C-alpha positions in Angstrom: 80.6 142.3 68.6 79.0 140.5 66.4 75.6 140.7 64.6 73.3 137.2 65.6 70.5 136.1 65.2 68.4 134.7 67.2 70.9 134.3 69.4 73.1 132.9 66.3 76.4 134.3 65.6 76.4 135.4 61.7 79.9 135.5 60.6 81.3 138.2 58.4 81.8 137.0 55.0 79.7 133.8 55.2 76.8 133.3 53.9 74.0 132.7 56.2 70.0 131.4 56.2 67.4 133.2 58.4 64.9 130.9 61.2 62.3 131.5 58.0 64.5 130.1 55.3 65.9 133.4 53.7 68.9 133.0 52.7 71.4 135.7 52.6 74.9 135.4 50.7 78.4 136.2 51.9 78.4 140.0 50.9 75.3 140.1 53.8 77.5 142.5 55.9 77.1 145.1 53.1 73.2 146.0 54.2 72.8 148.7 55.8 72.2 148.3 59.6 68.3 148.7 59.0 68.4 146.3 56.6 70.2 143.8 59.1 67.5 144.9 61.4 64.5 144.1 59.5 66.6 140.5 58.3 66.6 139.4 61.7 70.1 140.8 63.2 71.0 142.5 66.6 73.7 143.9 66.9 75.5 142.9 70.5 78.6 144.5 72.3 81.4 142.9 73.6 80.5 141.7 77.3 82.4 144.4 79.7 85.5 143.2 80.9 85.5 143.2 84.6 87.7 146.0 85.8 90.1 145.4 88.8 93.7 146.4 89.5 95.9 142.6 88.9 98.4 144.3 91.3 96.2 144.4 94.8 93.6 141.6 93.4 92.9 138.3 92.4 89.8 138.8 90.6 86.8 141.6 90.7 86.2 142.1 94.9 89.2 139.4 95.6 91.6 140.8 97.2 95.3 139.5 97.6 96.6 138.7 101.2 99.1 141.5 102.3 101.2 137.9 104.4 102.8 135.1 103.3 100.1 132.1 103.2 101.5 128.9 104.0 99.5 126.6 100.6 97.2 123.5 102.4 95.0 120.7 100.6 91.4 121.0 100.9 92.1 118.8 103.8 94.0 121.1 105.7 97.4 119.1 105.1 100.5 121.2 104.5 101.0 120.7 100.9 104.7 120.2 100.6 107.2 121.5 97.7 108.5 118.2 96.0 111.7 120.0 95.5 112.5 121.3 99.1 110.6 119.3 101.0 109.6 122.5 102.4 105.7 123.8 102.9 104.9 126.1 99.8 104.0 129.4 100.7 102.2 132.3 98.8 103.6 135.1 98.7 102.0 138.6 100.0 101.8 141.8 98.9 104.0 143.1 101.4 107.2 140.1 100.1 106.3 140.4 96.5 107.1 144.5 96.7 109.6 144.3 99.6 111.4 142.3 97.0 110.4 144.5 93.9 111.5 147.0 96.2 115.4 145.6 96.9 115.5 144.7 93.0 115.0 148.6 92.0 117.8 149.1 94.9 120.0 146.6 93.6 120.1 147.6 89.7 120.1 151.7 91.1 123.5 150.6 93.1 124.3 148.5 90.4 125.5 151.1 88.2 127.8 152.2 90.0 129.4 149.0 91.5 133.0 149.6 89.8 133.6 152.2 91.6 133.6 150.0 94.9 135.0 147.6 92.3 138.3 149.8 91.7 138.6 151.0 95.1 138.5 147.5 96.4 141.2 145.9 93.5 143.0 149.6 93.1 142.5 151.3 96.1 141.3 154.0 94.1 138.9 156.5 95.9 135.0 156.5 95.6 133.4 159.6 94.9 131.9 161.1 97.3 128.5 161.7 94.9 129.0 158.5 94.5 129.1 157.6 97.7 126.3 159.7 98.6 124.2 158.3 96.4 124.4 154.9 97.4 123.7 155.5 101.0 120.4 157.4 99.9 119.2 154.2 97.9 119.8 152.3 101.0 117.7 155.2 102.7 115.4 154.8 100.5 114.8 151.4 100.5 114.7 150.7 103.7 111.9 153.6 104.4 110.2 151.7 101.6 110.3 148.5 103.4 109.4 150.1 106.7 106.4 151.8 105.3 105.1 148.0 103.6 105.9 146.6 106.8 103.4 149.1 108.4 100.5 148.8 106.2 97.8 146.9 108.2 95.5 146.7 105.4 94.8 146.7 101.5 94.2 150.7 102.0 96.8 151.8 103.5 98.8 149.3 101.3 97.3 150.5 98.2 98.2 154.5 99.3 101.7 153.7 99.1 101.6 153.6 95.3 99.2 157.5 95.3 101.6 160.0 94.0 101.3 162.9 95.8 100.2 166.2 94.1 99.2 169.9 95.7 95.7 171.8 95.1 96.2 172.2 91.8 96.8 168.6 90.9 100.5 168.9 89.9 102.8 166.0 91.1 104.9 166.9 94.1 106.7 163.4 93.8 107.4 160.3 93.2 104.7 157.5 95.1 105.8 156.5 98.5 106.3 152.6 96.6 109.2 154.7 94.2 110.6 157.1 96.0 113.9 156.5 95.4 116.4 159.0 94.6 117.0 160.1 91.1 120.1 159.1 89.5 122.6 162.0 89.9 
């Protein structure tokens, strides 16, 4: 948001000279809006940023791909990763979110890994609630991955992020993408 004079930004706290030669002191900001306008100043709001969801779009109207894409140069030749010698791949939304889902499941499972280690090292029984919860996490992860893989277009994929609500708009559960069991 700035004041401009014939397209020129007038800096706050700095004196300026109008196109007609009138000099304005560095305190010009103390003028009323009417006085500023009579001096030829025009208020300009910041441009409205293009709004789009970075989760699904590269830029306004440019969708991210659902599936992985092999990277090629302008001539259509494979772009190779110098470290691995393999063709570079731009991961699609499905791969990205399957990886995130696996990370979430891993983080949830890691909280009870100590019980699994104790069982292995000492033969101490794993609490049935722990075992049941870990099974629920694995099942939820598999279910989310299946839902991701079943998406055939971006609209279906975006629906995985919609939180279910009842007729009154009250939340009735988790968005399918985040439908892991609550910690017990």
